[in-house]
LOMI-169542 format. One record per atom (N, C-alpha, C): residue number from 0; residue in three letters; atom name; x, y, z. Coordinates in steps of 0.2 Angstrom, whole numbers, plus 5000, padded with zeros to 4 digits. Layout:
SITE   num   residuo   atomo     px     py     pz
SITE   NUM       ALA      CA      X      Y      Z
...
This chain:
SITE   num   residuo   atomo     px     py     pz
SITE     0       MET       N   6223   6440   5495
SITE     0       MET      CA   6225   6445   5494
SITE     0       MET       C   6234   6439   5489
SITE     1       THR       N   6234   6435   5485
SITE     1       THR      CA   6240   6434   5484
SITE     1       THR       C   6246   6436   5476
SITE     2       VAL       N   6250   6434   5479
SITE     2       VAL      CA   6255   6440   5477
SITE     2       VAL       C   6264   6438   5479
SITE     3       HIS       N   6269   6438   5472
SITE     3       HIS      CA   6272   6432   5471
SITE     3       HIS       C   6280   6436   5477
SITE     4       THR       N   6283   6434   5477
SITE     4       THR      CA   6290   6434   5480
SITE     4       THR       C   6293   6441   5475
SITE     5       ALA       N   6291   6440   5472
SITE     5       ALA      CA   6297   6449   5469
SITE     5       ALA       C   6292   6452   5470
SITE     6       GLU       N   6282   6452   5469
SITE     6       GLU      CA   6280   6456   5470
SITE     6       GLU       C   6278   6459   5476
SITE     7       LEU       N   6282   6458   5482
SITE     7       LEU      CA   6281   6461   5489
SITE     7       LEU       C   6285   6468   5488
SITE     8       ASP       N   6278   6472   5492
SITE     8       ASP      CA   6282   6479   5493
SITE     8       ASP       C   6289   6477   5500
SITE     9       GLY       N   6293   6483   5499
SITE     9       GLY      CA   6297   6483   5507
SITE     9       GLY       C   6292   6481   5515
SITE    10       ALA       N   6289   6483   5515
SITE    10       ALA      CA   6283   6486   5520
SITE    10       ALA       C   6278   6477   5521
SITE    11       THR       N   6276   6475   5513
SITE    11       THR      CA   6275   6470   5513
SITE    11       THR       C   6277   6462   5519
SITE    12       ARG       N   6282   6461   5518
SITE    12       ARG      CA   6285   6457   5517
SITE    12       ARG       C   6291   6457   5526
SITE    13       GLN       N   6289   6464   5527
SITE    13       GLN      CA   6295   6462   5534
SITE    13       GLN       C   6287   6462   5539
SITE    14       ALA       N   6281   6462   5537
SITE    14       ALA      CA   6276   6464   5539
SITE    14       ALA       C   6274   6454   5540
SITE    15       ALA       N   6274   6451   5536
SITE    15       ALA      CA   6275   6445   5534
SITE    15       ALA       C   6277   6438   5537
SITE    16       ARG       N   6286   6442   5537
SITE    16       ARG      CA   6290   6442   5540
SITE    16       ARG       C   6290   6442   5551
SITE    17       ALA       N   6287   6448   5549
SITE    17       ALA      CA   6285   6448   5560
SITE    17       ALA       C   6279   6444   5561
SITE    18       LEU       N   6273   6442   5559
SITE    18       LEU      CA   6269   6438   5556
SITE    18       LEU       C   6269   6433   5560
SITE    19       LEU       N   6274   6427   5555
SITE    19       LEU      CA   6276   6423   5557
SITE    19       LEU       C   6282   6421   5564
SITE    20       PHE       N   6285   6427   5566
SITE    20       PHE      CA   6288   6428   5571
SITE    20       PHE       C   6285   6426   5579
SITE    21       GLU       N   6279   6432   5578
SITE    21       GLU      CA   6272   6435   5584
SITE    21       GLU       C   6269   6426   5583
SITE    22       VAL       N   6267   6422   5577
SITE    22       VAL      CA   6266   6418   5581
SITE    22       VAL       C   6271   6412   5581
SITE    23       PHE       N   6275   6406   5579
SITE    23       PHE      CA   6276   6401   5579
SITE    23       PHE       C   6282   6406   5588
SITE    24       GLY       N   6286   6410   5588
SITE    24       GLY      CA   6290   6408   5593
SITE    24       GLY       C   6298   6407   5592
SITE    25       ALA       N   6298   6405   5598
SITE    25       ALA      CA   6306   6403   5595
SITE    25       ALA       C   6304   6397   5595
SITE    26       GLU       N   6299   6393   5590
SITE    26       GLU      CA   6302   6389   5581
SITE    26       GLU       C   6302   6392   5577
SITE    27       MET       N   6302   6400   5575
SITE    27       MET      CA   6300   6400   5568
SITE    27       MET       C   6309   6402   5568
SITE    28       THR       N   6310   6399   5563
SITE    28       THR      CA   6320   6402   5562
SITE    28       THR       C   6317   6408   5560
SITE    29       GLU       N   6326   6410   5556
SITE    29       GLU      CA   6326   6412   5548
SITE    29       GLU       C   6326   6410   5544
SITE    30       GLU       N   6332   6402   5542
SITE    30       GLU      CA   6327   6398   5535
SITE    30       GLU       C   6323   6394   5537
SITE    31       ASP       N   6318   6396   5538
SITE    31       ASP      CA   6308   6395   5541
SITE    31       ASP       C   6304   6399   5537
SITE    32       TRP       N   6310   6409   5539
SITE    32       TRP      CA   6306   6411   5535
SITE    32       TRP       C   6308   6411   5526
SITE    33       VAL       N   6314   6407   5527
SITE    33       VAL      CA   6318   6410   5520
SITE    33       VAL       C   6317   6404   5514
SITE    34       HIS       N   6311   6397   5520
SITE    34       HIS      CA   6309   6393   5512
SITE    34       HIS       C   6300   6395   5511
SITE    35       CYS       N   6299   6401   5513
SITE    35       CYS      CA   6292   6403   5511
SITE    35       CYS       C   6293   6411   5505
SITE    36       LEU       N   6299   6408   5502
SITE    36       LEU      CA   6300   6416   5499
SITE    36       LEU       C   6302   6414   5491
SITE    37       GLY       N   6301   6417   5484
SITE    37       GLY      CA   6301   6410   5480
SITE    37       GLY       C   6296   6410   5476
SITE    38       GLY       N   6289   6410   5481
SITE    38       GLY      CA   6283   6406   5475
SITE    38       GLY       C   6277   6414   5478
SITE    39       LEU       N   6270   6409   5478
SITE    39       LEU      CA   6265   6413   5483
SITE    39       LEU       C   6265   6417   5488
SITE    40       HIS       N   6263   6419   5490
SITE    40       HIS      CA   6259   6422   5497
SITE    40       HIS       C   6255   6425   5495
SITE    41       VAL       N   6249   6420   5501
SITE    41       VAL      CA   6243   6421   5500
SITE    41       VAL       C   6240   6426   5506
SITE    42       LEU       N   6238   6432   5506
SITE    42       LEU      CA   6236   6436   5513
SITE    42       LEU       C   6232   6436   5515
SITE    43       ALA       N   6230   6439   5525
SITE    43       ALA      CA   6226   6441   5525
SITE    43       ALA       C   6223   6445   5527
SITE    44       TRP       N   6221   6453   5527
SITE    44       TRP      CA   6220   6459   5530
SITE    44       TRP       C   6216   6461   5533
SITE    45       GLU       N   6215   6464   5538
SITE    45       GLU      CA   6211   6467   5542
SITE    45       GLU       C   6212   6474   5540
SITE    46       GLY       N   6211   6478   5537
SITE    46       GLY      CA   6214   6484   5535
SITE    46       GLY       C   6219   6485   5535
SITE    47       PRO       N   6222   6489   5539
SITE    47       PRO      CA   6233   6489   5537
SITE    47       PRO       C   6235   6485   5540
SITE    48       GLU       N   6230   6480   5543
SITE    48       GLU      CA   6237   6476   5547
SITE    48       GLU       C   6237   6470   5544
SITE    49       LEU       N   6241   6467   5543
SITE    49       LEU      CA   6242   6461   5540
SITE    49       LEU       C   6241   6453   5547
SITE    50       VAL       N   6234   6448   5544
SITE    50       VAL      CA   6236   6440   5550
SITE    50       VAL       C   6233   6437   5550
SITE    51       GLY       N   6233   6436   5542
SITE    51       GLY      CA   6237   6429   5544
SITE    51       GLY       C   6239   6426   5535
SITE    52       HIS       N   6243   6423   5532
SITE    52       HIS      CA   6252   6423   5528
SITE    52       HIS       C   6251   6414   5527
SITE    53       ALA       N   6250   6413   5521
SITE    53       ALA      CA   6253   6408   5519
SITE    53       ALA       C   6258   6408   5511
SITE    54       ALA       N   6261   6403   5514
SITE    54       ALA      CA   6265   6402   5506
SITE    54       ALA       C   6264   6395   5504
SITE    55       VAL       N   6267   6397   5494
SITE    55       VAL      CA   6267   6392   5489
SITE    55       VAL       C   6273   6392   5489
SITE    56       VAL       N   6277   6386   5488
SITE    56       VAL      CA   6285   6383   5483
SITE    56       VAL       C   6281   6381   5479
SITE    57       GLN       N   6289   6381   5477
SITE    57       GLN      CA   6285   6373   5471
SITE    57       GLN       C   6291   6371   5476
SITE    58       ARG       N   6291   6364   5476
SITE    58       ARG      CA   6298   6358   5478
SITE    58       ARG       C   6297   6351   5472
SITE    59       ARG       N   6302   6349   5471
SITE    59       ARG      CA   6302   6343   5469
SITE    59       ARG       C   6301   6335   5472
SITE    60       LEU       N   6297   6330   5472
SITE    60       LEU      CA   6297   6325   5475
SITE    60       LEU       C   6298   6318   5469
SITE    61       LEU       N   6304   6313   5473
SITE    61       LEU      CA   6307   6307   5469
SITE    61       LEU       C   6298   6303   5475
SITE    62       ASN       N   6295   6298   5471
SITE    62       ASN      CA   6291   6293   5474
SITE    62       ASN       C   6292   6290   5467
SITE    63       GLY       N   6297   6284   5470
SITE    63       GLY      CA   6298   6275   5468
SITE    63       GLY       C   6302   6281   5459
SITE    64       ALA       N   6302   6278   5452
SITE    64       ALA      CA   6304   6283   5448
SITE    64       ALA       C   6303   6286   5446
SITE    65       ARG       N   6295   6294   5448
SITE    65       ARG      CA   6293   6297   5446
SITE    65       ARG       C   6296   6302   5446
SITE    66       ILE       N   6297   6309   5445
SITE    66       ILE      CA   6296   6317   5447
SITE    66       ILE       C   6290   6320   5450
SITE    67       LEU       N   6290   6322   5455
SITE    67       LEU      CA   6281   6326   5456
SITE    67       LEU       C   6284   6335   5458
SITE    68       ARG       N   6282   6339   5453
SITE    68       ARG      CA   6279   6344   5454
SITE    68       ARG       C   6276   6344   5461
SITE    69       ALA       N   6277   6348   5466
SITE    69       ALA      CA   6272   6349   5472
SITE    69       ALA       C   6272   6357   5477
SITE    70       GLY       N   6267   6359   5475
SITE    70       GLY      CA   6264   6365   5477
SITE    70       GLY       C   6264   6365   5486
SITE    71       TYR       N   6271   6368   5490
SITE    71       TYR      CA   6278   6365   5497
SITE    71       TYR       C   6270   6373   5500
SITE    72       VAL       N   6267   6370   5505
SITE    72       VAL      CA   6263   6376   5507
SITE    72       VAL       C   6267   6380   5513
SITE    73       GLU       N   6271   6380   5513
SITE    73       GLU      CA   6274   6385   5522
SITE    73       GLU       C   6269   6391   5525
SITE    74       GLY       N   6273   6391   5531
SITE    74       GLY      CA   6269   6399   5534
SITE    74       GLY       C   6264   6401   5533
SITE    75       VAL       N   6259   6395   5537
SITE    75       VAL      CA   6255   6394   5538
SITE    75       VAL       C   6250   6399   5544
SITE    76       ALA       N   6251   6404   5544
SITE    76       ALA      CA   6248   6407   5551
SITE    76       ALA       C   6244   6412   5551
SITE    77       VAL       N   6239   6413   5555
SITE    77       VAL      CA   6235   6417   5559
SITE    77       VAL       C   6236   6420   5566
SITE    78       ARG       N   6236   6427   5567
SITE    78       ARG      CA   6238   6432   5572
SITE    78       ARG       C   6232   6428   5577
SITE    79       ALA       N   6235   6429   5583
SITE    79       ALA      CA   6232   6422   5587
SITE    79       ALA       C   6225   6427   5589
SITE    80       ASP       N   6224   6432   5588
SITE    80       ASP      CA   6220   6437   5590
SITE    80       ASP       C   6212   6437   5585
SITE    81       ARG       N   6214   6434   5581
SITE    81       ARG      CA   6210   6433   5577
SITE    81       ARG       C   6210   6426   5571
SITE    82       ARG       N   6212   6422   5578
SITE    82       ARG      CA   6210   6414   5576
SITE    82       ARG       C   6205   6411   5577
SITE    83       ARG       N   6199   6404   5575
SITE    83       ARG      CA   6193   6405   5573
SITE    83       ARG       C   6189   6409   5570
SITE    84       LEU       N   6187   6413   5567
SITE    84       LEU      CA   6186   6415   5563
SITE    84       LEU       C   6185   6418   5557
SITE    85       GLY       N   6188   6406   5554
SITE    85       GLY      CA   6190   6408   5549
SITE    85       GLY       C   6196   6409   5542
SITE    86       ILE       N   6199   6414   5544
SITE    86       ILE      CA   6204   6417   5541
SITE    86       ILE       C   6209   6414   5538
SITE    87       GLY       N   6210   6407   5542
SITE    87       GLY      CA   6216   6401   5540
SITE    87       GLY       C   6212   6396   5538
SITE    88       GLY       N   6205   6394   5533
SITE    88       GLY      CA   6202   6391   5532
SITE    88       GLY       C   6203   6398   5521
SITE    89       ARG       N   6201   6401   5524
SITE    89       ARG      CA   6203   6407   5520
SITE    89       ARG       C   6209   6406   5512
SITE    90       LEU       N   6213   6407   5519
SITE    90       LEU      CA   6220   6406   5518
SITE    90       LEU       C   6221   6399   5513
SITE    91       MET       N   6218   6395   5517
SITE    91       MET      CA   6222   6385   5514
SITE    91       MET       C   6217   6386   5507
SITE    92       ASP       N   6212   6389   5506
SITE    92       ASP      CA   6207   6388   5501
SITE    92       ASP       C   6213   6387   5495
SITE    93       GLU       N   6213   6396   5495
SITE    93       GLU      CA   6219   6399   5490
SITE    93       GLU       C   6225   6395   5488
SITE    94       ALA       N   6230   6396   5494
SITE    94       ALA      CA   6233   6390   5496
SITE    94       ALA       C   6233   6384   5489
SITE    95       GLU       N   6227   6380   5490
SITE    95       GLU      CA   6225   6376   5488
SITE    95       GLU       C   6224   6374   5482
SITE    96       ARG       N   6218   6376   5481
SITE    96       ARG      CA   6218   6379   5471
SITE    96       ARG       C   6223   6383   5469
SITE    97       ILE       N   6228   6386   5472
SITE    97       ILE      CA   6237   6386   5467
SITE    97       ILE       C   6239   6380   5468
SITE    98       VAL       N   6237   6373   5472
SITE    98       VAL      CA   6242   6369   5474
SITE    98       VAL       C   6239   6362   5467
SITE    99       ARG       N   6233   6365   5467
SITE    99       ARG      CA   6227   6360   5462
SITE    99       ARG       C   6229   6364   5456
SITE   100       ALA       N   6229   6367   5453
SITE   100       ALA      CA   6230   6371   5447
SITE   100       ALA       C   6236   6371   5444
SITE   101       ALA       N   6241   6372   5447
SITE   101       ALA      CA   6250   6372   5446
SITE   101       ALA       C   6252   6367   5448
SITE   102       HIS       N   6252   6361   5450
SITE   102       HIS      CA   6252   6356   5453
SITE   102       HIS       C   6254   6348   5454
SITE   103       ASP       N   6255   6344   5453
SITE   103       ASP      CA   6254   6336   5452
SITE   103       ASP       C   6248   6333   5460
SITE   104       LEU       N   6253   6339   5466
SITE   104       LEU      CA   6249   6336   5472
SITE   104       LEU       C   6255   6340   5476
SITE   105       GLY       N   6249   6343   5479
SITE   105       GLY      CA   6253   6350   5488
SITE   105       GLY       C   6256   6344   5494
SITE   106       ALA       N   6261   6346   5497
SITE   106       ALA      CA   6265   6344   5504
SITE   106       ALA       C   6267   6347   5508
SITE   107       LEU       N   6265   6348   5511
SITE   107       LEU      CA   6267   6353   5520
SITE   107       LEU       C   6269   6348   5527
SITE   108       GLY       N   6274   6349   5529
SITE   108       GLY      CA   6277   6346   5537
SITE   108       GLY       C   6271   6352   5542
SITE   109       SER       N   6269   6345   5545
SITE   109       SER      CA   6265   6350   5549
SITE   109       SER       C   6267   6346   5559
SITE   110       SER       N   6265   6356   5561
SITE   110       SER      CA   6264   6354   5566
SITE   110       SER       C   6258   6351   5570
SITE   111       ASP       N   6261   6350   5578
SITE   111       ASP      CA   6256   6345   5581
SITE   111       ASP       C   6250   6351   5583
SITE   112       ASP       N   6248   6357   5582
SITE   112       ASP      CA   6242   6358   5582
SITE   112       ASP       C   6240   6360   5576
SITE   113       GLY       N   6243   6359   5569
SITE   113       GLY      CA   6240   6361   5563
SITE   113       GLY       C   6237   6354   5560
SITE   114       VAL       N   6238   6347   5561
SITE   114       VAL      CA   6239   6341   5560
SITE   114       VAL       C   6229   6340   5562
SITE   115       PRO       N   6224   6341   5566
SITE   115       PRO      CA   6216   6341   5565
SITE   115       PRO       C   6215   6347   5563
SITE   116       PHE       N   6218   6350   5558
SITE   116       PHE      CA   6215   6357   5555
SITE   116       PHE       C   6217   6355   5543
SITE   117       TYR       N   6221   6353   5546
SITE   117       TYR      CA   6224   6346   5539
SITE   117       TYR       C   6218   6341   5536
SITE   118       LEU       N   6220   6339   5541
SITE   118       LEU      CA   6216   6331   5542
SITE   118       LEU       C   6209   6332   5539
SITE   119       ALA       N   6203   6340   5538
SITE   119       ALA      CA   6198   6342   5541
SITE   119       ALA       C   6198   6346   5533
SITE   120       ARG       N   6203   6344   5531
SITE   120       ARG      CA   6203   6349   5522
SITE   120       ARG       C   6206   6342   5518
SITE   121       GLY       N   6206   6339   5519
SITE   121       GLY      CA   6208   6332   5516
SITE   121       GLY       C   6216   6329   5515
SITE   122       TRP       N   6221   6335   5518
SITE   122       TRP      CA   6225   6332   5517
SITE   122       TRP       C   6227   6325   5522
SITE   123       ARG       N   6232   6320   5517
SITE   123       ARG      CA   6232   6314   5523
SITE   123       ARG       C   6240   6313   5521
SITE   124       PRO       N   6241   6311   5527
SITE   124       PRO      CA   6247   6310   5529
SITE   124       PRO       C   6252   6306   5524
SITE   125       TRP       N   6257   6308   5524
SITE   125       TRP      CA   6263   6301   5521
SITE   125       TRP       C   6266   6297   5527
SITE   126       THR       N   6263   6290   5525
SITE   126       THR      CA   6264   6288   5531
SITE   126       THR       C   6272   6282   5531
SITE   127       ASN       N   6272   6282   5521
SITE   127       ASN      CA   6279   6278   5525
SITE   127       ASN       C   6287   6281   5523
SITE   128       PRO       N   6290   6277   5522
SITE   128       PRO      CA   6298   6283   5523
SITE   128       PRO       C   6298   6289   5522
SITE   129       THR       N   6302   6293   5525
SITE   129       THR      CA   6306   6301   5521
SITE   129       THR       C   6313   6300   5519
SITE   130       TRP       N   6314   6304   5514
SITE   130       TRP      CA   6320   6304   5513
SITE   130       TRP       C   6322   6313   5509
SITE   131       ALA       N   6327   6311   5509
SITE   131       ALA      CA   6332   6319   5506
SITE   131       ALA       C   6340   6316   5501
SITE   132       LEU       N   6334   6323   5498
SITE   132       LEU      CA   6340   6322   5492
SITE   132       LEU       C   6347   6330   5496
SITE   133       GLY       N   6353   6325   5497
SITE   133       GLY      CA   6357   6331   5499
SITE   133       GLY       C   6364   6331   5496
SITE   134       PRO       N   6370   6332   5499
SITE   134       PRO      CA   6375   6334   5495
SITE   134       PRO       C   6377   6328   5495
SITE   135       GLN       N   6379   6326   5501
SITE   135       GLN      CA   6379   6314   5497
SITE   135       GLN       C   6377   6310   5496
SITE   136       GLY       N   6370   6312   5493
SITE   136       GLY      CA   6366   6308   5491
SITE   136       GLY       C   6356   6308   5493
SITE   137       ARG       N   6354   6303   5497
SITE   137       ARG      CA   6352   6302   5499
SITE   137       ARG       C   6349   6300   5506
SITE   138       VAL       N   6348   6305   5512
SITE   138       VAL      CA   6347   6304   5517
SITE   138       VAL       C   6342   6304   5519
SITE   139       ARG       N   6341   6299   5524
SITE   139       ARG      CA   6338   6297   5527
SITE   139       ARG       C   6331   6304   5535
SITE   140       THR       N   6325   6305   5532
SITE   140       THR      CA   6324   6307   5537
SITE   140       THR       C   6317   6307   5541
SITE   141       ALA       N   6321   6302   5545
SITE   141       ALA      CA   6315   6298   5548
SITE   141       ALA       C   6313   6303   5553
SITE   142       GLU       N   6313   6308   5554
SITE   142       GLU      CA   6314   6312   5559
SITE   142       GLU       C   6306   6315   5557
SITE   143       GLU       N   6305   6316   5551
SITE   143       GLU      CA   6297   6322   5547
SITE   143       GLU       C   6295   6313   5546
SITE   144       ASP       N   6294   6308   5546
SITE   144       ASP      CA   6288   6303   5546
SITE   144       ASP       C   6283   6303   5548
SITE   145       GLY       N   6280   6302   5546
SITE   145       GLY      CA   6272   6304   5549
SITE   145       GLY       C   6268   6310   5551
SITE   146       TRP       N   6275   6316   5548
SITE   146       TRP      CA   6272   6323   5547
SITE   146       TRP       C   6272   6328   5542
SITE   147       ILE       N   6274   6322   5537
SITE   147       ILE      CA   6273   6327   5529
SITE   147       ILE       C   6264   6327   5527
SITE   148       TYR       N   6260   6330   5526
SITE   148       TYR      CA   6255   6331   5524
SITE   148       TYR       C   6253   6331   5513
SITE   149       LEU       N   6250   6326   5511
SITE   149       LEU      CA   6248   6326   5505
SITE   149       LEU       C   6243   6329   5504
SITE   150       LEU       N   6239   6333   5496
SITE   150       LEU      CA   6233   6336   5495
SITE   150       LEU       C   6235   6331   5489
SITE   151       GLY       N   6228   6328   5485
SITE   151       GLY      CA   6228   6325   5480
SITE   151       GLY       C   6234   6320   5477
SITE   152       GLY       N   6237   6320   5471
SITE   152       GLY      CA   6239   6318   5468
SITE   152       GLY       C   6242   6310   5470
SITE   153       GLU       N   6234   6307   5471
SITE   153       GLU      CA   6233   6300   5473
SITE   153       GLU       C   6234   6294   5466
SITE   154       ALA       N   6233   6298   5461
SITE   154       ALA      CA   6236   6292   5455
SITE   154       ALA       C   6243   6294   5452
SITE   155       GLN       N   6246   6297   5453
SITE   155       GLN      CA   6254   6299   5452
SITE   155       GLN       C   6258   6297   5456
SITE   156       LEU       N   6257   6296   5460
SITE   156       LEU      CA   6259   6291   5469
SITE   156       LEU       C   6260   6286   5468
SITE   157       ASP       N   6264   6281   5469
SITE   157       ASP      CA   6267   6274   5469
SITE   157       ASP       C   6265   6275   5481
SITE   158       PRO       N   6259   6276   5482
SITE   158       PRO      CA   6260   6273   5492
SITE   158       PRO       C   6263   6268   5493
SITE   159       ASP       N   6266   6265   5492
SITE   159       ASP      CA   6272   6258   5494
SITE   159       ASP       C   6277   6258   5495
SITE   160       GLY       N   6277   6266   5490
SITE   160       GLY      CA   6286   6269   5491
SITE   160       GLY       C   6289   6275   5492
SITE   161       ASP       N   6292   6274   5493
SITE   161       ASP      CA   6297   6282   5500
SITE   161       ASP       C   6297   6287   5495
SITE   162       LEU       N   6295   6292   5501
SITE   162       LEU      CA   6294   6299   5499
SITE   162       LEU       C   6302   6301   5499
SITE   163       THR       N   6304   6308   5493
SITE   163       THR      CA   6312   6312   5494
SITE   163       THR       C   6313   6315   5493
SITE   164       VAL       N   6314   6323   5495
SITE   164       VAL      CA   6312   6328   5493
SITE   164       VAL       C   6317   6329   5489
SITE   165       CYS       N   6318   6332   5483
SITE   165       CYS      CA   6324   6335   5479
SITE   165       CYS       C   6331   6339   5481
SITE   166       GLU       N   6325   6345   5485
SITE   166       GLU      CA   6330   6351   5486
SITE   166       GLU       C   6332   6351   5494
SITE   167       TRP       N   6341   6350   5491
SITE   167       TRP      CA   6343   6352   5501
SITE   167       TRP       C   6341   6360   5501
SITE   168       ARG       N   6339   6361   5507
SITE   168       ARG      CA   6340   6367   5511
SITE   168       ARG       C   6341   6367   5519
SITE   169       GLU       N   6343   6374   5519
SITE   169       GLU      CA   6345   6375   5526
SITE   169       GLU       C   6340   6375   5530
SITE   170       GLY       N   6342   6373   5538
SITE   170       GLY      CA   6334   6371   5545
SITE   170       GLY       C   6332   6366   5539
SITE   171       ASP       N   6323   6366   5539
SITE   171       ASP      CA   6321   6357   5540
SITE   171       ASP       C   6320   6357   5532
SITE   172       ILE       N   6325   6352   5532
SITE   172       ILE      CA   6325   6352   5526
SITE   172       ILE       C   6316   6351   5521
SITE   173       TRP       N   6313   6349   5526
SITE   173       TRP      CA   6306   6346   5524
SITE   173       TRP       C   6299   6353   5525
């Protein structure tokens, strides 16, 4: 099921938030939850139980002189007892379909655990420096170097350039 944040009823919104906090534990913050809002949510249900979630929100990335529309993937989670059953793959199939249909490229920030999953799906690490546009101008985000993964966009990207996210936000910038 794919639904925009505006169409999530209160119970589904609460179930998605609870799932992310359950899956990510202490690593999950309220800011991380807010980063999932405002775009499309891909939801996996088993009967009345929400067992998987992924969100695709639009962000702007600056690469050289080009501004690219990125489908930024947030909050990819599958309940622990439902992992290794293909649910994550189905969530990402739909998230990637959305990225390809509506954006110049896909982007996401991966955890250690997610790297093999994303690599196997064709996501590739951005190996050049990362930056963010903030209230004081362009800010280096060296802690994100090597952790940002991209899907598509090869024809638009300057592989020798930097990558700058254009929206400053609370919590993790990327």
